[in-house]
Backbone as CSV, one residue per row, in Angstrom:
resi,resn,N_x,N_y,N_z,CA_x,CA_y,CA_z,C_x,C_y,C_z
1,MET,12.778,-16.276,-55.903,14.037,-16.283,-55.298,14.971,-15.332,-55.909
2,LYS,15.001,-15.007,-57.003,15.964,-14.226,-57.921,15.621,-12.832,-57.447
3,ILE,14.496,-12.396,-57.415,14.012,-10.994,-57.002,14.387,-10.720,-55.602
4,LEU,14.326,-11.719,-54.764,14.618,-11.439,-53.313,16.207,-11.512,-53.132
5,ASP,16.900,-12.121,-53.970,18.471,-12.193,-54.021,18.766,-10.700,-54.402
6,SER,18.187,-10.123,-55.320,18.665,-8.914,-55.867,18.275,-7.879,-54.945
7,ARG,17.189,-8.032,-54.160,16.821,-6.892,-53.185,17.765,-7.132,-51.895
8,LEU,18.216,-8.263,-51.655,19.328,-8.491,-50.464,20.573,-8.014,-50.838
9,ASP,20.981,-7.981,-52.083,22.067,-7.620,-52.486,22.332,-5.963,-52.453
10,GLU,21.148,-5.289,-52.947,21.088,-3.949,-53.084,20.837,-3.380,-51.594
11,LYS,19.723,-3.487,-51.096,19.317,-2.830,-49.748,18.617,-3.796,-48.857
12,PRO,19.221,-4.503,-48.307,18.300,-5.560,-47.474,17.537,-4.983,-46.367
13,THR,16.310,-5.431,-46.131,15.478,-5.123,-45.066,15.428,-6.283,-44.182
14,SER,14.938,-5.946,-42.835,14.632,-7.334,-41.925,13.563,-8.253,-42.563
15,GLU,12.601,-7.407,-43.242,11.460,-8.309,-43.951,12.024,-9.229,-44.876
16,ASP,13.008,-8.682,-45.622,13.581,-9.431,-46.802,14.390,-10.730,-46.169
17,VAL,14.991,-10.452,-45.044,15.809,-11.427,-44.434,14.952,-12.535,-43.850
18,ARG,13.718,-12.061,-43.159,12.902,-13.020,-42.698,12.302,-13.858,-43.870
19,GLU,11.906,-13.314,-44.866,11.328,-14.038,-46.068,12.312,-15.057,-46.692
20,LEU,13.544,-14.583,-46.658,14.671,-15.436,-47.171,14.655,-16.716,-46.276
21,ALA,14.716,-16.463,-45.024,14.847,-17.534,-44.090,13.614,-18.627,-44.066
22,GLU,12.436,-17.884,-44.146,11.109,-18.814,-44.176,11.302,-19.677,-45.587
23,LEU,11.772,-19.053,-46.696,11.995,-19.705,-48.011,12.899,-20.893,-47.801
24,ARG,13.980,-20.674,-47.124,14.975,-21.599,-46.918,14.552,-22.897,-46.161
25,ILE,13.681,-22.337,-45.097,13.181,-23.481,-44.344,12.187,-24.470,-45.167
26,GLN,11.342,-23.670,-45.931,10.364,-24.548,-46.878,11.243,-25.335,-47.783
27,ASN,12.195,-24.893,-48.361,13.092,-25.658,-49.373,13.814,-26.843,-48.651
28,LEU,14.181,-26.658,-47.422,14.870,-27.750,-46.777,13.865,-28.791,-46.351
29,LEU,12.572,-28.284,-46.095,11.539,-29.472,-45.823,11.135,-30.150,-46.975
30,CYS,11.055,-29.553,-48.185,10.667,-30.065,-49.389,11.679,-31.043,-49.751
31,PHE,13.056,-30.737,-49.626,14.190,-31.592,-50.036,13.920,-32.847,-49.002
32,LYS,13.753,-32.684,-47.750,13.665,-33.773,-46.853,12.386,-34.687,-47.381
33,GLU,11.300,-34.178,-47.601,10.209,-34.908,-48.030,10.559,-35.776,-49.315
34,LEU,11.189,-35.129,-50.232,11.405,-35.681,-51.498,12.513,-36.864,-51.273
35,GLN,13.633,-36.587,-50.593,14.469,-37.657,-50.263,13.983,-38.754,-49.512
36,ALA,13.083,-38.649,-48.484,12.475,-39.613,-47.910,11.555,-40.478,-48.823
37,PHE,10.875,-39.877,-49.750,9.954,-40.436,-50.672,11.067,-41.322,-51.695
38,ASN,12.064,-40.639,-51.978,12.796,-41.413,-53.039,13.418,-42.636,-52.290
39,ASP,13.851,-42.513,-50.942,14.540,-43.616,-50.253,13.521,-44.620,-49.882
40,THR,12.277,-44.256,-49.324,11.449,-45.377,-48.683,10.137,-45.490,-49.560
41,GLY,9.885,-44.387,-50.332,8.636,-44.612,-51.141,7.496,-43.976,-50.372
42,GLU,7.517,-43.325,-49.242,6.726,-42.751,-48.357,7.122,-41.294,-47.895
43,PHE,6.114,-40.459,-47.955,6.511,-39.086,-47.377,6.559,-39.137,-45.766
44,LEU,7.264,-38.081,-45.315,7.209,-37.874,-43.961,6.161,-37.109,-43.367
45,TYR,5.487,-36.325,-44.318,4.344,-35.370,-43.950,4.758,-34.532,-42.864
46,ARG,5.844,-33.867,-43.016,6.330,-32.576,-42.059,6.054,-31.383,-42.828
47,HIS,6.133,-31.305,-44.163,5.939,-30.167,-44.832,4.584,-29.586,-44.576
48,PRO,4.237,-28.388,-44.385,2.898,-28.049,-44.285,1.706,-28.364,-45.140
49,ILE,2.177,-28.307,-46.430,1.209,-28.660,-47.570,0.823,-30.006,-47.550
50,LEU,1.914,-30.986,-47.388,1.577,-32.423,-47.337,0.890,-32.689,-46.068
51,LYS,1.169,-32.173,-44.950,0.607,-32.329,-43.634,-0.868,-32.025,-43.701
52,HIS,-1.085,-30.861,-44.341,-2.494,-30.338,-44.414,-3.376,-31.372,-45.186
53,LYS,-2.760,-31.822,-46.363,-3.610,-32.728,-47.212,-3.787,-34.199,-46.515
54,PHE,-2.660,-34.657,-45.795,-2.695,-35.907,-45.212,-3.753,-35.769,-43.993
55,ASP,-3.772,-34.815,-43.247,-4.669,-34.632,-42.146,-6.337,-34.495,-42.656
56,TYR,-6.361,-33.842,-43.839,-7.669,-33.665,-44.457,-8.212,-35.020,-44.769
57,SER,-7.252,-35.776,-45.439,-7.664,-36.913,-46.028,-8.073,-38.085,-44.973
58,LYS,-7.468,-37.908,-43.755,-7.671,-38.769,-42.703,-9.042,-38.483,-42.085
59,LEU,-9.217,-37.138,-42.088,-10.544,-36.645,-41.387,-11.788,-37.117,-42.184
60,VAL,-11.474,-36.806,-43.601,-12.618,-37.319,-44.448,-12.896,-38.693,-44.330
61,GLU,-11.888,-39.461,-44.236,-12.021,-40.965,-44.035,-12.907,-41.162,-42.669
62,LEU,-12.461,-40.526,-41.723,-13.145,-40.657,-40.477,-14.606,-40.171,-40.504
63,TRP,-14.837,-39.144,-41.321,-16.262,-38.550,-41.425,-17.105,-39.516,-42.190
64,ASN,-16.446,-40.234,-43.227,-17.280,-41.250,-44.109,-17.496,-42.522,-43.310
65,ASN,-16.697,-42.900,-42.318,-16.648,-44.195,-41.655,-17.183,-44.167,-40.195
66,ASP,-16.829,-43.083,-39.476,-17.368,-42.983,-37.985,-17.519,-41.577,-37.547
67,ARG,-18.719,-41.129,-37.854,-19.121,-39.889,-37.620,-19.104,-39.493,-36.026
68,ASN,-19.347,-40.502,-35.160,-19.284,-40.195,-33.886,-17.807,-39.844,-33.348
69,GLU,-17.021,-40.606,-33.798,-15.544,-40.361,-33.516,-15.113,-39.073,-34.239
70,PHE,-15.553,-38.801,-35.362,-15.144,-37.414,-35.898,-15.685,-36.456,-35.188
71,MET,-16.827,-36.365,-34.662,-17.473,-35.120,-33.786,-16.746,-35.279,-32.417
72,ARG,-16.269,-36.350,-31.902,-15.492,-36.454,-30.751,-14.172,-35.720,-30.806
73,GLN,-13.478,-35.894,-31.931,-12.188,-35.272,-32.259,-12.450,-33.893,-32.352
74,TYR,-13.415,-33.455,-33.090,-13.731,-32.041,-33.306,-14.006,-31.454,-31.858
75,ASP,-14.869,-31.979,-30.945,-15.018,-31.416,-29.752,-13.679,-31.279,-29.024
76,ASN,-12.876,-32.212,-29.055,-11.471,-32.288,-28.463,-10.672,-31.089,-28.960
77,CYS,-10.735,-30.926,-30.344,-10.034,-29.809,-30.955,-10.493,-28.401,-30.419
78,ARG,-11.780,-28.234,-30.309,-12.301,-27.009,-29.773,-11.944,-26.791,-28.417
79,ASN,-12.021,-27.887,-27.547,-11.554,-27.781,-26.234,-10.183,-27.326,-26.128
80,SER,-9.284,-27.906,-27.067,-8.004,-27.386,-26.964,-7.783,-25.890,-27.230
81,ILE,-8.513,-25.544,-28.164,-8.439,-24.084,-28.553,-8.732,-23.295,-27.368
82,ARG,-9.827,-23.592,-26.628,-10.109,-22.890,-25.430,-9.020,-22.939,-24.444
83,ARG,-8.544,-24.097,-24.164,-7.529,-24.261,-23.176,-6.206,-23.376,-23.505
84,TYR,-5.827,-23.537,-24.747,-4.673,-22.857,-25.086,-5.007,-21.188,-25.047
85,LEU,-6.068,-20.750,-25.411,-6.502,-19.241,-25.258,-6.436,-18.887,-23.679
86,GLY,-6.882,-19.854,-22.943,-6.799,-19.566,-21.531,-5.250,-19.607,-21.032
87,ARG,-4.451,-20.376,-21.545,-3.020,-20.307,-21.149,-2.452,-18.973,-21.724
88,ILE,-2.766,-18.534,-22.812,-2.180,-17.251,-23.222,-2.592,-16.163,-22.439
89,ASN,-3.800,-16.187,-22.007,-4.375,-15.021,-21.181,-3.944,-15.097,-19.684
90,ARG,-3.358,-15.939,-19.358,-3.075,-16.034,-17.876,-2.047,-14.867,-17.491
91,THR,-2.196,-14.262,-16.484,-1.367,-13.235,-15.977,0.130,-13.668,-15.559
92,GLU,0.164,-14.952,-14.977,1.316,-15.334,-14.419,2.296,-16.139,-15.430
93,ALA,1.649,-16.330,-16.602,2.356,-16.959,-17.599,3.691,-16.323,-18.117
94,THR,4.692,-17.045,-18.350,5.846,-16.391,-18.924,5.778,-16.411,-20.436
95,GLU,6.631,-15.620,-20.972,6.699,-15.466,-22.553,6.939,-16.653,-23.211
96,ALA,7.629,-17.516,-22.675,7.902,-18.843,-23.201,6.617,-19.653,-23.119
97,ASP,6.046,-19.573,-21.991,4.724,-20.469,-21.954,3.683,-19.910,-22.789
98,LYS,3.747,-18.642,-23.111,2.693,-18.011,-23.895,3.029,-18.285,-25.433
99,ASP,4.309,-18.384,-25.788,4.710,-18.738,-27.132,4.384,-20.222,-27.330
100,ALA,4.588,-21.193,-26.525,4.281,-22.551,-26.568,2.825,-22.627,-26.804
101,ALA,1.999,-21.998,-25.994,0.639,-21.972,-26.002,0.080,-21.442,-27.378
102,TYR,0.681,-20.425,-27.792,0.394,-19.794,-29.155,0.601,-20.917,-30.349
103,ALA,1.722,-21.420,-30.314,2.051,-22.442,-31.323,0.978,-23.615,-31.204
104,GLN,0.624,-24.061,-30.161,-0.341,-25.126,-30.023,-1.819,-24.577,-30.367
105,LEU,-2.107,-23.426,-30.054,-3.438,-22.797,-30.446,-3.476,-22.709,-32.096
106,THR,-2.457,-22.221,-32.668,-2.340,-22.222,-34.137,-2.531,-23.391,-34.665
107,LYS,-1.912,-24.479,-34.225,-2.073,-25.853,-34.888,-3.533,-26.307,-34.487
108,HIS,-4.163,-26.162,-33.539,-5.528,-26.619,-33.250,-6.596,-25.757,-34.113
109,GLN,-6.262,-24.505,-34.320,-7.205,-23.700,-35.185,-7.089,-24.159,-36.574
110,GLN,-5.935,-24.491,-37.044,-5.864,-24.913,-38.464,-6.696,-26.286,-38.411
111,ARG,-6.509,-27.281,-37.599,-7.112,-28.428,-37.522,-8.723,-28.206,-37.526
112,ALA,-9.111,-27.288,-36.620,-10.557,-26.947,-36.528,-11.150,-26.446,-37.958
113,ASP,-10.196,-25.747,-38.694,-10.739,-25.085,-40.098,-10.892,-26.564,-40.901
114,LEU,-9.999,-27.440,-40.763,-10.298,-28.759,-41.484,-11.613,-29.358,-41.316
115,PHE,-11.834,-29.464,-40.060,-13.171,-29.967,-39.559,-14.278,-29.283,-40.077
116,LYS,-14.335,-27.856,-40.085,-15.327,-27.110,-40.517,-15.556,-27.336,-42.013
117,LYS,-14.521,-27.481,-42.714,-14.593,-27.686,-44.273,-15.173,-29.074,-44.466
118,ILE,-14.973,-30.051,-43.707,-15.615,-31.372,-44.096,-16.914,-31.443,-43.684
119,ILE,-17.291,-30.552,-42.577,-18.716,-30.560,-42.048,-19.546,-29.809,-43.067
120,ASN,-18.991,-28.812,-43.635,-19.774,-27.804,-44.502,-19.700,-28.310,-45.913
121,HIS,-18.938,-29.553,-46.318,-18.802,-30.084,-47.448,-17.987,-29.218,-48.416
122,GLU,-16.936,-28.578,-48.079,-16.379,-27.432,-48.746,-15.144,-28.401,-49.347
123,SER,-14.789,-28.039,-50.605,-13.574,-28.591,-51.255,-12.304,-28.261,-50.522
124,ASN,-11.340,-29.174,-50.571,-9.997,-28.717,-50.041,-9.124,-28.325,-51.086
125,ASP,-9.334,-27.516,-51.903,-8.276,-26.930,-52.785,-7.387,-25.954,-52.160
126,TYR,-6.109,-26.585,-52.069,-5.020,-25.874,-51.325,-4.085,-25.277,-52.410
127,HIS,-4.242,-24.042,-52.731,-3.365,-23.306,-53.673,-2.208,-22.940,-53.068
128,LEU,-1.146,-22.991,-53.732,0.136,-22.511,-53.260,0.277,-21.164,-53.760
């Protein structure tokens, strides 16, 4: 943050401003998570790192307890990826529709990566 602040003071670029905004959003999410944990003893699971770890643990639990349900959810995830790719490629789709479809596509692709890690027995080391 200190390096970014000094760059913004001297000669800011649009990339520096974007990075500052992203860091601010991450900091606010962290604060909300910690505040909720302090108040209730439970996380909200809205921060990407916590959400990722929570989703991964739920899928591992499902893998260990009900493989058929795990595979059904994996198939649903892959179908969602195909569906949102189709929405993005529609000629009559507006930019807003494409943006919404892209956001959902990214979400389902990340979830599909979790499924693949579990199927391939890869570790879930999530480095910051």
